[in-house]
N, C-alpha and C positions, 0 to 999 in steps of 0.2 A: 684661424682660419676655423671657416664655418662648415660643422659637418650637417649637411642637409638631410642624409640618411637618420641620424640620430634626432633632429628635431621632427622629423616624420613622425619616426618612432614616440616620441611624447608627445606631440598633438594627438596619435589614434591612441594610447592611450588614456589620456586625458578625455577624449569623447566617447571611449569606452566605459568610463567609470562614470561620465556624466549620464551617459545612458543608463549604465544598471542602478545608478544611486536612482532615477528618475523612475525606474521601473519598480526597485524596492519600496519607493514613496508612496506610490500609487498600488500597494499591495498585489503588484504582477510577480509575484514569485514562482518559478517551473521547477515542477516536481519531475524529480529526475530519479527514475528507478535503477539502482544499479542492475548491471548484467547478471551479478551473482546472489540476489534477492531471493528469500523464499516468501512467497504470498501466502495468505489466510483468506478463503472465501467460505461465504454460506449462503446456500442458496435456497431460497422459499419455494413451498410447498406451491403455491399459486401468488396471485398479484392479491387477491382478496385482503381486505385489510387484517383479518385476523390473521391468515399464514405470514403477512408482512410483521405483524408486531409479534408472532413465535421466532419469528428471523432472529427479528433484534433482540431479544430475550436471549434465545442461546448464542447469538454473537456478545452480548456483554458478559454474559456466564463463564464462556470458553475463553473471549480475551482476556480478561482478569486472570486466568492460570497463566495461558500465554504470556502475556505481561511480563509477570512475576517472573517465568522461566525465562524469558529473553532479556532481562536486565542482567544475567549474570553472564548470557554469553558473548566468548572474546571473537570467535571464529562461524562462518557458515557449518563447520562441520561440528563443530560444538553445538548450536543451535538445532540441527538435526539431530543429533543425539539426544538433546534434551525435549525435544518434538516425539521422537519416536517412544523413548522412556515414560512418557506421560499419557502416551495411549490409551491408557487403562481409567485413566484420570478426565481424561478429556471425554471418553464415551459414556463415561460415569457422567457427569455434568452433562449432557446434550440429553440423556437416557431420562434424567430428571424431568426433563418436561413430556412424558409417555409421548413421543410422536416416533414415528420410524422412520430412522436415517441412516445413510451411507456416509462411511467417513475413509478418504484416501489421501494420505502422503503419497506424494511420487510427482511427476510430471501429468501434468493435468492441462487441459485448454480451458484458455480464456479469451472473450470477447475483445474485440476491437474497443479500444475506449479513449474517449476524446474529453481532456479537460483543461481549460484555461488555451486551448491553441494548440496544445500538445498532443497529439494523439499515441496512447500506448500500443503497440501491436498486437495484434488477435496472433494466439499460438500458445504453445506448450510452456509449462512454468513450474520448477520444482515450488509444490506449496500443499498445502492442506487443506482439504475441500470436505465440508459437511454438509450433504444435499439432505434438506426436508421431505419426507413424503415422494412427492413424482418428480420434485426439481423443475416445475414448469414456471416459477415467480422469477422477480428479479433477485439480484442478489447484490450483496453488501460482502466488499473486499475491501485488503491492506495489505501491506509489507511487513512481515511481521519481521522479518532480519536483512537487512538490519531496519531496528525500528522506525519506520517509515508508514505510521497508521492514515489512512484516508479513511477519517470515520464519515458514515453515512454515504459511501460510494456507490451508488444508487446506479443502474444503469442508465435510467430516464433524467435523474436529479442530480447533474453532477454540476451544477452552479452552489450547492448549498455544502460543500464539503468542509468539515473541523480537522484542524491537525493534531495528531497526540506526538510525543517525544519532540522529534528536530524534523526541520524541512530543509533540502538541500535546494539550495538555489542558482540560481545563475552565476552569483561571484563563486560560488563553492567548485565551479566546475572548473573554473578558468583560473583558480589559487591553487588545485590539488594535481 
């Protein structure tokens, strides 16, 4: 006897796989930020070119240290402890640029972001935020744990994002 329910499930699964495959082949990966993520953000003093360049230099320096730390983190709690223990080192790295800055680890405000059709809600997120000078410029941000870094994720230039480490795509969402 033919079971229509089972046939429909198979058809839906096949259509789903085709849709996912088509999306992946066309480079349309969706970036899914886990609820328990720890973010990293650097806010420039202003949008002047010199301040934006400084922001990126600070980001590169601090990110290198954070990448080293996060490579050994197995849990959010371990990542949090590693970040807090590394605070003096991170402050020293930023201090090498001879710029006034504030550094805060905790629940920090993030603006709404849209990237490839996905809107990341504004809100308070656990994060390490480095604010250079008056902090009136565009920011760079990523998710440092789990390591889902969105490089060059500027508030106004979200089309040119590069990825480091791994990216969770739609298929991952349905396999987990």
